[in-house]
N, C-alpha and C positions, 0 to 999 in steps of 0.2 A: 449663532444660528447655524445649523448643519449645512455644510457645503457652500457657505458664503466665502468666496475666495477673492482675494485682492492682492495684486503685486504692489508692494509699497516700498518706499525708500527707507523706511525705518527697519525693514527686514535686512537691508544691507548692513546696518549697524550691528544687528544681532549676529550676523555671520562674519564679522570682522575678525573673530578669533580663529577662523579657519585658514590655515596656511595653504596657499595654492600650489606652489611647486614642491611636490614631495616625491612622487613616484618616478624614479629614473626609468627611461625607456618608453614612457607613455606620457603625453602632455596632460596637464591638469584639465579636469572637466569643467566646462563653463557652468557657473552658478547663475540660475535665473530664479531668484527666491520668490516664492508664493506664500502669502500668509493666510492661514485659515483660522477663523474664530470658531471654537468648538466647545460648547458647554462652559463658556467663560474663560477658556484658555486660548492663548494666542500661540499657534503652531506655525513654524517657518519651515518650509520645504525647499531647500536649494536646488533640488534635482527633479522637480515634478515633471520637467520636460522629457526625462528619460522614460516616462510611462508610455510615450507615444502620443497619438492624437487624443482628442476628447473621448474616444471610445476605446482607448488602449491599443489601437492598431499601430503597427510599426510604421514609422516615418523615415524618409530618406536620411535625415540627419542622425536619428537614433541608430539606423542601420550602419551608417558610416562610423559612428562612435563604437558600435559593437565590433566592427571589423578591426578597428584600431586596438581595442582591448584584446581581442582574440589573437591578433598578431603578436602582441607583447607577451601574452601567456605562452604561445608556442615558442617564442624566442627564449623565454626563461626555462621552460620545462624540457624542451627538446635538446638543449645543449648540456644538460646535467650529466656528469660522468656516470657511466653505467646504464644510461637509459636504453640503449640499443640491446644490451645483453638482457636487461630486465624484460623488455618487450618480447624478446625471443623466448625467454623462459615462460612468460605468461601465455604466449601463443601455444607452446607445447601443452600447457595445462588446460587451456580453453578450447583446444581442438579435440580434446578427449570426447568420445561419444556421450551424448546426453539423451536419456530416454524417459518417457513418462509412464506411469502405471496405466494399464489398459482400462478402457470402459467396455462393458460387456452388454451386447445387444443381439438377441437371437443367438445364432451360432458363431457370431463374429466378435473379434476383439480389436478395438480401435485405439491407437496410441500415436504419439509423436516421437520423432527421433532426429537428432542433428549429429552429423559426424564430420570430422576433419575440418576443412575450411568452408563448409557450407555456411552461408550467412544467416540462414533461418532454419528453424525446425521444419521437418517434413511430416506429413500425416500418412500413416500406414494402416492397413487392415490385415488380419489373419482370419482364415476361415475356421481354424481350430486353434487350441491353445499353443501347440507347437507346429502349426502350419507354416507355409511359406509367407513371407512378407510381400504385400502388394502395395505399391505406391498409389496414394490417392491424390495428394496435393503437394506440389513443389512450388513454394512462393517465388523462387528465383526463375522458374520457367514462366511464371505469370509476369514477373517484373525483374528483368536482369540486373537492375540497380541494387537488388538485395534489400530494398527499403519497405517492401510489402510484407506484412505479417499475418499469419493465421491467428485471429483473436480468440476464437473458440470453435469447437465442433460439437454437433448435437445430432447423433444418429437417431433414426426412428426406432420404435420399440423392437421391431424385428430386424433392424440393421440393414434394411433394403435401401433406405435413403439416408443421406447425411446433409443436414443444414450446416453451414459454416459462415463465419464472419471474417472479412478481410479489411485491414486498414493500412495506410501508408504513412511513412515518415513520422511515426509516433503520435499521430493525431488522435488515435483511439476511436475514431468515428467509423465503427464497423459497418460495412455493407453486407447484407445477408444474401447468400446464394444457396442453391440446393444441387446435390449431385446424386445421380443414380449409381449406387455403389457397385452393382454388377458390371456395368459397362464403363464406369468412370466418366460418363457424359454429364455435363452440366445442364440442368433444366433451365427454362426461360426466366425463372424467378430472379429478381434483383431488387432488394428492398433497402434503401438508404436510410440513414438517420440514427447512427450509433445504436444499432439493433442488438438485442439479446433475445435468444429463444427461451420461452417459458416451458413449453411442453407440446408434444405431438398429439394429434388425434389418434385414437386407438388403431384405426385402420391405415394410418399414414397418409390420409388424403389432405392433410393440412396441419397447421400448428398455431399455437398462441405465441405472441411475441410482444416485446416492449421496445418502443422507439421514441425518439424525439420528433415531434411534429415540425419543429423549427430548429435546425442545427445552431442557429444564432441565439436561441433561447434554451439554456440548459435546464429550465424548469418547465418544460412542455412535454413531459412524458405521457404516452398513451399506451394502452394495452389493447391489442387487436387480435382477431382471428383471420388467418390467411388460408385460403383453399388453393391447392396447387392448380396451376393452369389459368389463374385469374390475375388481373393486374392488382397491385397492392393498393391502388387508389379505391378499389371496390371493397376493401377489407372492412368488416364490421368492427366498430370500436365497442369494447366492453366498458371502459371507463377512461377518463382523462384527468391529468393532474390539475388542469384549469377548472375542472368542475368539482370544486370542494363541496358544493351543496349535495352532490350525489353521495358523498361519504358521511357528511356531518350535518345533515338536515335536522336531525333531532338531538344533536349532541349538547346543545346549550353553550357552545364555545362562543367567545366574544369575537367581535369583528377584528380586533387586533390580533387575536390568536389565529383566526382563519387567514389573515393576511400573512402572518409569519409562516404558516404551513404551506403557502404557495411556493416557497423557496427552499424546502427541504429536499431530500432525495426522492420524495414523492411516492407514487404508487407502484405496486408490482404484484405478482401472483405466483402460485405454484399449483399444478393440476394433478389429478389422480390419473393413474395409468389407464383406467377404464373410461376416462373422459367425462365422468359424471360430476365431479366436484372441483371447485377451485378455492384455494385459500387466497384471500385478497388482503393486502396490507398497505398501510400508508405510513411512511417514516415521519415521525414527529420530531426527530432529532437524531444525533449520532448515537444515542443510548436508548432510544425508545421508538416504538411503532404501535399502531392500532391494527386490529385484526378482525376480519369478517370471513364468513364462508358463503359461497354461492353455489347453487345447483345449476350446473351448466346444461344439463339435459332440459331443465325447465326453460332456461334462456333460449336454447335453440328452438324449442317449441313455440315460445311466446314472443321472443324478441325483447323481453324485459328482464334485466338482471336484478334479482332481489338479493340484497346483502343482509345476512343474518349476523348481528353483532356477536363477537366472541369475547374480545377484551378491548376496552376503550378507556383511554385516559390513565393507563398504568405505565410506569417506566419499565422497559424490558425489551428484549429482542428475541428473534427466532433463529433456530438452526435447522437441523434435518427434520424431514416430515415423511410420513407414510400413510397413505389412504388405504384402508381395507374395508370394502363395502361402504357402510355409512359410519365408519369409525376413523378418526384421525389420531395417529400417534405423533407427538410434536415435542421437539426439544425447544426450550425457552428459558428466559431468566426472569419472568414475572414473579415477583415476591420470592425470588431465589437468586441472590447475587452470584452463587456458584453454579447455577443452572440445574435443571431437572428435565425429565421426560414425562409428559402427561398424556392421558387418554381423553379424547374429546368426542362426545356424541354429536354427530353432525346434524341430527334432527333437533337438538337443543344445545347449541354450542356455547351458551353463556359461561363465562369464566368460573362462576361460582359452582358449576357442576363438573369442572374438570377433576379427574382423578390421577394420582401419581402412578406412573409405571416404574420410573427410576427416581427416587426422591433426591433432594439436594443432600450433599455430604460435606461436612466440614473438612477443609484441607484439600479437597479435590474439586477442581474447576472443570466443568464440562465445556470443551471447545467444539465438539462435533459429535453428532449422533448419525450413524448410517444404518441402513436396514437391508437385511438379507432375508432369505426364506425362513420365516418363523423366528427371526433373531433381530435384536438391536445391538449394535456395537457402539459403546460409549467411549469416546476418546477424551480422557481426562488430562489435565495438567496437574502434576504434583511437584511443587517447587520448580516450576517452569520446565518440566520434562514430561514426556508422554507416558501414559498408561492406558491400555485399552481393555475394557471389560465387556463381556457378553452377557446378555439377558434374553430370556424368552419373552414372548409377547404377553405373558402374565406377570412379568417382573421378577421371575426367579433367576438368580445368578447362575450363569453357565461357565464361570471362571474367567480368568484373564488370558489374553493372547500373550504368549512369551515373546518379548522383544529382544533384539540382539544386544541391547545395552541401554545406557541412559542417553536419551536423545530425543529427536522429534519424529513422530510417526503419524501417518494418515492411512486411511483404509478406503479402497475403491470396492464398492459392493453393488449388487443388483437385487431387487426385491424378489426376483423369481428364481434365485439360486443360492446355494450355500458356499460357493467358491468366492474368493475375494483376492485382492492384491494389496499387500502391505508395502508402503513406501516409508523407508527409514533412513535417517542419517544422523550424524552427530559431528561435533567439532573435529573429531579425529577418526571418523568413519565415513567413507564415501557413500553417496546415495546408493541404496540397495533396494531392489524391488523383489518381493517374495510372492509366490503363489500359495494361497492358503485354502485349506478345506476347513471351513468353520465348524462343520458338523463332526468331522473325524479328527480334527486337530493337527493334520499334517502341514508342513511348511517346506517349500522348495524354493531355492534361489532362482529367480526368473531373469534378472538382469542386474549387472553391476559394472560400471565402467572401470577399465584398467588405468588408474590414475598414476602417473609417474612421480609419486611422492611416497614417503614412509610414514604412514599415520601412527605407527607404534612409537615413533620418535617424539610424539607430541603428548604433553600432559595437560589434562583438563581438571579444573577444580571449581567448586562453587563455594563462595563465602558469603557471609552476611555482615552488613555494617549498619550503623545508625545514621539516619539522615539528620538534618538540622533540628527537626522537631522530635527526634528520638524514634521515629518510625523505622523498623527493621526493613532493609532492602537487600535483595540478593544480587550477586555479581558473579558472572562466569569469568574465569581467567584461563587463558590458553597460551602455552609457550612450549619451547623445546625442553625436553627432559634435562635435568641437571642445571637448570638456571640458578645462578647465584643472586641472592637477594642483597645486592650491594648498592641499591639506589641509583643505578646507572644504566638501566635497561630501557632502550627506546620502546615506548608503549603507546598504543592507540586505544582510546576509550570510545566505545560506540554506544549510542542510545537512540531511543525513539520516543516512548512515553506519550502515547496518544491513541484515540479512536479504538480502544479496547483491543489493540493489536499486540500480541505477545512476542517477545524476543526469546526464542527457544534454541537449543543446540542444533546447528545445521552445519554441514560441511561446505567449505569454500576452498577449493584447490588453489585459488589465486592468493590466499594468505600464506602459503607455504614458503615463497621466497622471503617473506617477512620473518617467519619463524626460523628459517634456515640461517638468517643473518643475526639471530639472537633477539628478535623483536617479541614483544608481549602484546597480546590482543585481549581486551576486556569488554564484556557486554553487560550493561547494567539493566536490571528489570525494574524500570522506573514506574512510579505512579502515573496514571493515565493510560498505561498499557493493559493488556488482558491476561497477564500471568496469574493474577490472584483474584479473578472474578470482577463483576461489574462494580462493586464498591471500590476496588482498586482503580478502576478506570475513572469513576466519578471523583476520586480524590485528586485527580490531575486535570480536571476540566474547569472551564470558566474561571471563577474567582480563586480556584485552587491551583491554577496552572503553575504558580511559582513553586509549588511542591516538586514538580518535575525537575525544574532547574536546580533546586536545592538538593534533590536526590543525586543528580548528576555531579554536582560540585562535591558532594560528600564522597562519592565514589572516587573522584580524582584525589581528594585528600587522603582517603584510605590507602590508595595505591602508593602514594608518596610516604605516608607514615609507616607503611609496612615494607618499605625499602624495595619496592618493585622498580621505582623510577624516581624522577625529580621533575620540577617544573620546566627545566630546560630540555627535557627529553620526553615530555608528555604531549601527545596530540589528541585532538577530539574530532569525531566524525559523525555525521548524520545526514539523512536526506529527507526532503519533504517536511513533514512535521518534525523529523529529526534535524532538518536544516534550520528550522526555527529554534530548536533546542540549542544547537551549537552557536547560532547567532546570538541568542540571549545570554548564554553563559560566557561567551568571549567578551561581551561588553560589561557584564557584571563582575567578572573576575579575570581581567586580561592578563594579570601576572601569574596566573595558575597554570597556564598552558603555553607551549612554544609554537603550536600550529593548530589550525582548525580547517576542516573541510565542511562546507555548508552547501549541500547539493539540492538543486531544485527547491529552494527554501521559500517559506513565508517570512518576511522581515519587517514590512510596514504593516503593523497590526491595527492601524487606525483607518486604513483604506483598503485592506485586502478584500473586504466583502463586496467591493464595487466592480470586481473584475472576474470574467469567466464564470465558473460554476461555484465560486467561493462562498456564496450564501448557504450552500449545503452545510458549511462548517460553523455557521454562527451558533448553533446549539452546543458545539464543542468549545469554542473560544469566546463567544460573545461578540458584540458589535459596538463600535464607537458611536453609533447612532443613539445608543442607550446611555444616558448620563452616568448611571452607576457602573455599567460595564466599561465605559470609557476610562474610568479611574484605574481599574486593574490592568487594562490593556496598555494604557499610557505608561504604567509603571514598569512594564517589562518589554514593550515593543522594541526590538533591537535597533531599528532605524532611528528611533527617537531617544535613544540612550547612549549614543556615541558621544564621547567627550573629547573635544579638540585638545591636542597636546599630550594625549595618553600614549604610552608605548604599547601598542597592540601586537598580538602575535601575528605571524604570517597566516594569511587566509587564502584558500582556494574556493571561490564561488563557482558553481556550475548552474546552467539553466538550459532549457530546450525551447527553441523558437516556436515550435508547434505545440507546446504544452497546453492542454485544454483544462488542466487542473490548477496549477500554480503559474501565474503570469510571470514571465521573465523580468518584469519591471522591478521585482523585489531584489534580485541579484544585481541588476544594473545600478539601481539607486544606492544600495549599500556599498557596492564596490567604489563608486565615485566618492561617497561620503567618507569611507575609511581611508581611501587614498589621500583625501584632503586633510584628514584629521590625525592620522597616526604619526606619532613622534619617533617611531622606530625607523632604523635605516632601511630604506626601500630596497637597497641592494641585498640586504641580509634577510629582511622580513617583509617581502612584498605582499601587496594585496592584488590577487590575480582573479580574473574572470574568464571562464570559458562558456560561451553560448553556442550550443550545437544547433546549426542551422537545419539539420536533417533529422531532428529528434523532438520528442515531446517530453513527457514526465519521466521517461526511461524505458517503458515497455516497448518491445518490438525492435530494438536496435539490432542491426546486423552484427555479425561477429567482429568485423574489422573495427567498427566504432566502439564496441565493448572492450576490445583489447586496448585500444588507445585510451579510453576513459580509465580503465583500471591501472594502466601504466602511469597515467598522469597522477592519479591519487597516490599510488605507492611511491613513485619517485619523489613526489612532493614531500611526503612524510619522511622518507629516508634522508632526504636532504636536510629538512628542518630539524630532525631529531638526532642528527649527528651520525647517521649510519653510513653515509657515503664516505666520510673521513675514516671510518673503521676498516675499509677495504684495503 
């Protein structure tokens, strides 16, 4: 029966194979075995106590255990030869200015920039394209610790006001504030609850926003209208996640399905610039949502929000949108795995009446559609690299935007003008921002950091290999020019493979110390990601998740077979869902790799859904509460597939104590279990854990913490893959 837990003496016998004293420098972790009967299977968890209390909250003994693990990790990593020099080199690279493409509102250009040793990015505004920079927000002035982050900014349509969100120490629970851009003064507004702004009223007198009604309940989203000068407790609610009957009263959905929908990403919306229309959506999973449209003018007159169904019960997601009068132009993947842009009549928005503006194309995956004056810019992925095509609002092609090369591009546009900003980078090209005239075709460099590296010294190639089931998978390989394929090159293989997120060519200056020492970096475009459309994503979900691990393992074997590296000099790395990836493959094929980094990972796939916001991901992974899904989750769950007495590679686990997405319990429990189980010499192949007490899932870390983290990961790989001995 689900969640029937008993601590039994027979569990001790099941754990007798686990050697206790293994890891030098850190005492063995006490085992307090708990037995769980689940769908007829008896599961023993020796480290359940490392989850914290019954609510997953940190306890004093778990805190003390974490301090001990952190101290051991610092002792190991900080004393490695070359650590100080590497950290200094990384500092030079990470103190290079970083700037975002501007957003355009009225006559103003808003953007962020971080320079030198500033811990966080600052927010600036210019009155004209090449006007003087004016500082609007400095997070360090707000919080000298450097731990406060600007989560987002949202100027009003005329650029006179700017709403923004702040959070601290990586918790991502943004609080909304409003600034008068002319004076720099903050208004009285202060709205807590992990707030995101949806859209301003046309006259700037208020805005629509999304927030959690209860920060302790990640499934309590509500969408409200706030009018400036009033307290947020007076804000009118348009709809709430808890009120599923409002969305699905005539849907015919079963009680079980409605119960499941309570714990998805929930509801949200997007509004027209003139304030008349709202698109209302409800996430049904990580690959699907339902859509309605609502007349906001009618709601403001009557107080009743009438939802007009547009598309209900289909698998698919939305992208960019433009309202023009009573017409909606909409990017989506309904019945189009590679995406398309459709025209929707808001007077009769039923899906059967939608017309194509930009139809689906084979071999081209729409990742983004953005709208300018009389134009739609469609950002495609072709073999995991960007291509941007322009169309008018009748669907006629206006040609492609010339990109500087093969890489990753995005476009910042505004529907009231034809100017835009192109953001471009590649593995061997630093991030560059260009100002474009979409109507005239001109392109001028607006900003590019002066990075102290030689990108021309780096070679990039894309290859294809066959996965275990014969599926072709693409792989980017990056290294210094002139590399000898002698099978002896230290190599890091990186992957993600989930949530429709693509791995595309992007520049990382912090990899150059790796390249300069002769290292190879490879990025695999695994199933589960978004490189090749929604079908590619779905091929790595739920019961198909093993495909992701097979793709990654096949990439490693290809690199070895083609003499880039060997198992003693091959490391793997990934974070979040990618941390699950590296955790799964290191227990499935421990002899294939010398080292693994598993950052902020999911690792106990039988209990993950019980903590924080993780039920959002049940449509992606499944849940052990379901007997059928329990079978495939049990088959790959890293924590449940560790085998005592196995020679495991060296592993560096990381976690954030304030993580609101992935609970640090995963990294804690897996560290303890591998330390007790690995037959490898702990002096040579340690199992390390670093839990950052001032961070969450990773977003918002100040510069100093980011330098430390990158140095940890680079020096760990250099050590384990034999690079330090080569100096």
